[in-house]
N, C-alpha and C positions, 0 to 999 in steps of 0.2 A: 516389454520392460514395465515394470510396476512403479506407479507413482504413489509415494506415500503422503503427499500433501493433502490436507483436508480442504477441498475447494469450497466447502460450505461456511468456513469460518475458522476460529482459533483452535477449537477442539484438541486434536492430537498434539498439535505443535505446543499449545500452552501447557498441556499436561507434562511436557518434558522439562519445564522450567519450574523454579520455586515461586514464580509469579502467578501461577494458575489459581491457587487458592485465594490469593489476594484479589485477583481480577474477578473471580466468581463472587467473593463477598462484596466487593465494591459495586459491581453490577447488580447484585441482588438488592443492595441498599438503594441504588439509583432507582430500581424498578419499584421499590417500596415507596420511595419519596414521590415517584410519579403518580402512584395511586392515591397517596395521601394528599399531595398538593394539587389536585385537580387536573393530573394528566399533563403536566408541563413537559413538552417535548424537547426542551432545552437539555435535559439530562440524557435523553436517549439518542437523538439525532446525530450529534457530533461523534458519539461513540460508534454508532453503526456506520457512519460515514468513514471514520478512520479505520475500522475493521475491514470494510469493503475494499478500501484503497490498498491496505496492506495485503489482503487476500489476492487482489488482482495482481499486485506487483510481485508477490511470491510465486503465483501461478505463471506469470509471464517468464520469470526466471527458469522455473522448471520446464515450461513449455518450450522455451528457446533451446534449452539443453536437450530436451526430448526430440525436437525437430532436428537438431544437429545430429543427435545419436541415430535418429531414423534415417538421416540422409546418409550417414555412414553405413547403416545396415543395407540401405538401398544400393549403395555403391558396391558393397561386398556381394550382394545378390546379383547385380548386373555382371560383375566379373565372373561369378559363378555360372551364370546363364551363358555368357560369352565363352567361357571355357568349355561348357557342355556342347555348345554348337561346334566349336572347334574340334572337340574330341569326336564328334559325329563326322565332321568333314575329314578328319584324319583317317578315320576308318574307311570312308568311302574312297579317299585317295589311295590308301594302301590296297584296297580291293582292285582299283583301276590299275595300279602299278603291277599288281600280280597278274592282271589280265594281259597287260603289255608283255610281261615276261613270257607268259604262255603263248601269246601271239607270236613272239620272237622265236620261240622254241618250235612252234608249228610251221613258221616260215622256214627255218632251218631244215626241218624234216621234209618240207614240201620240195625244196631245192636239193635235198639229199647231200647237205654239206657236213662234212665230218667235223667234230669239235676240235680235233688237233690238225686240221688241214690249214695250209698257208692262207686260204681265202677267209677262213674263220679268224685266224690270228690277226690278219690285217684288218678285219671288221672290228675286232675288239679294240685295236689301237685307234681306229677311226672313230669309234663310239666315245673313247676316252677324250679325243680331241674335241669332239662335238660337245660333250658334257663340259669341258673346260671353257669353251667359247660361250656356252649358255649360262655359265655361272654356276653349274651344278657341281663341278669338281674343283675344290679349292686349292688343292696342291698342284703345282705346276707339272709339266712334262720334263722328263730327263733329256739330256743331250742325245742319248743313244736313241730315245724314242722319237725326237725331233728329226734326226738323220734318217730314220727308218721311214717316217711319214713323208719326207721329201721323195723317197723312192716310190712309195705308194701312190702319191699324187701324180706321178709321171705316167701311170697307166690308168686307163678308164676303170670306173667302178662296174662290178658285175651287177646284174639285175637283183640278185639276192642281197648284195651289200646296199644297194640303193634303197630297196624296200625296208631293209632292216634299219638303216639310218632314219628313215621316216618315222618308224615305230619308236626309235630311241629318242628322237626329237619330241614326240608326244609324251613319252615317258619322262623326259627331262622337264617339260612344263608341269607335269604332275608332281615330280619331285620338288620343284621350286614352290608350288603351293603347299606341299606337305611340310617342307622346312619352315615356310612362313607361318603355317598354322601352329607348328610345335613351338616356334619362338613366341608367338602370342600367348599360347598356353603357359609357357614358363613365365612370361610377364604377368599374366593374371594371377598365377600362383604366388609370385613375389609380392605383388601389390596387396593381395588379400592378407599375406602374412605381415607385411609392413603395417597395414592398417590396424589389424588385431593387436600388434605390439604397441602401437601409439595408443590405442584405446586403454590398454592395461596401465600405461604410464600416466595418462591424462585424467581418466575416470571423470568425465564431465558431469555425468548424472549424479554422482555422489557429491561433487562440489556444488552443484546446482541445489541439491536437496538441503545441503548445510547452509547455503545462502538463504534459501527460502525460510528455513527455521530461524535464522538470525533476524530476517525481516519481520517475521511474525512475533518473535520474542521482543524485538524493539517496540513494535506497535503495541504489544500487550502491556509493556511497561508504560508506554505513553498513555494508553486508555486508563490505566489504573491511576496515573496522575491527574488525568482529566476528571475522572469520577471523584477522586479525593478533592480536587479544587471545586467541583461543583457543589459537593457536600459542604465544604467550608464557605463558599459564597452563600449557600442557602442558610447556614447558621448565622453568618454575618447579617444577612437580610432579615432573618427573624429577630436578631438582636436590635437592629436598627428600628424595626417596626415596633418592638417592645419599648425601646427607649422614647420613640416618637409619641407612643400612646401614653407613656408615663408623663412625658412633658406636657402633653395635652391635658392629662388629668390633673397635673400640678396647676396649669393655668386656669382650669376650671375651678379647682379648689381655691386658688388665690382670688379669682373673680367672685366666687361665692363669699369668701371672707371679707372682701372689699364691700360687697353689697350688704353683708351682715353689719360691718362696721358703720356703713352709711346709715343703716336703719337704727343702729344703736345711737349714732350721733344725733339723728333727727329726734329720736325719743328723748335723748338727754337734754336737747335744746328746748323741746316742748315742756319737759319737766322743770327745767330751769326757769322758763318763762311762766309756767303755771305756779310753781312753788315759790319761786323768787328767793331761795335760800342759798346761802354760801356754799353749802354742801352740794347742792344740785348744779350750781354754776361750776364749781371746781371739777365735778364729774364730767360736765360737758367739755371743759378745757382738756381734761386728760384724754377723753376720747378723741377729741380733735387733734392733739398731738400724736396719737397713735395712728390716726388716719390722715396723713397729709395728702389729701386728694384735692384735685383742681375742680372736680365736678360740684362738690358741696362746699361753699364758702361760709364757714360758720361766723366769720367776722361781719359778713353782710347781713346775716340773719339775727344775730343776738348782740351786736355791739350797740348798747343803748346810750353810749356816750358820744356817738358821732352820727349825724344825719338826722333830719327832721322826720323822715318817713319812719325810720326805725324807732325813734323815740316816741312817736305817736302811737305806733303799734304796741310798744311795750306798756305805755301808759294806759291804752285801751284794755290790754290784758290784766293790768293791775286792777283796773276799775272792775273788771268782770270778776276777778278773784275776790275783791272786797265784797262784792255783792253776794257772791255765791258762798264763799267760805268764811265771811264775817271776820276777816283779818283786819287788824288795826292798820289804818292808813299810814300812821307814823312809822310802823315797823317796815312797811313795804317800800316807803320812799327811800329808805337807806340802801335798797339793793342796787348794786352797781355791777354791770356785766363788763368784764375786762375786754377792752377793744381788740386785744390779740386773740380772743377766743374765736 
C-alpha cells in the first residue's frame, strides 16, 4: 500500500490548500527577517517545532491505519496459508481413502467374496452401522436395516467381514479428518470474503490520509498566523525603538536648549551688570522668565536691592565700569535691578 503523506514536512499536503502560497511567503519573509535582524531564532524555532509536531501527528495517524491495514493483510494471508495447508491435507486424505478402498477390494478378492453375496451385503450394512456410530454417517438407519442388523449380530462375523470392518474403521477416521479439513477450508474462505467486504466499507487508509491532510492543513494555517504575528511583533518592536529614540533625542534637544538658555541668561546678567542699562536689565528679565530653572537663580545674582553681598558686588562692578568706560557716576547710580529678576 502506498502512503502519500510527505514525512519530511508540509510539501505535498500544503500544496493541496489555498494556504500554501501564503505559508511560503510568510516563511520567506521570516527567513529574510532572520538574516536581516541578526539571526533571531525566535522566528524559525516555533515554526519548525509546530511543523514537526504536525508531521509526527499526521504520520502517526497514517501509520496506525497502515499497521491496522497490514494486520488485516496478515490475517488474510494467514487464512490463505491455512487454507493451502488444509488443501494439501485434503489431497493426502483423499489418497489415503482411495488406498483403503483399494485395500478393501483386494481383501474381497483375496477371500473370493462375490459382490452380490449375502456375506458382502451383510458387510455393507455392518459398515454403515459402524460409520453411523463413528459419526461419519449423519443420516440414521431405517427400521428395516435395524431389524436386519439384529439378525446379523446373532451370528459370528466371518474373517473377511472382521478384516473389512478394521479397514472401514481406519477409513472412517480418514473421513472425519477430511470432513473437518473441508469445514475449516470453508471457514477460511468465508472469513477472507468477510474481511475483504468490511475493508471495502471502512476504507481506513483513505480516512487516515484525509485526517492527516486535515492535521497538516490546520498546522499550516497556524504557522501562517504565527509568522504573521512574529512580523507584527517585530514591526511593533521597531516602532517602539524608534519612538524611544525620538524621545531620547527630544530630551537631549530640550537639555541642550536649557543649557543654551542658561548661557544666554548668564551672558544677559553679565551684560546687565556691565552695562547697567534698563535695556540690558529688561533683556535679562525676559530670559529669566523664559527659563524658569532652579539651577540658576537670577534673583540671587542680580538683585541689587536686597543683600549686602550682592549690593557690594554691584557697586564694585559699577566702580570698575566707571574707571574703564568713563561713564558718569550719576548715571550709573540710578540703575536698579528688579528683585524679581
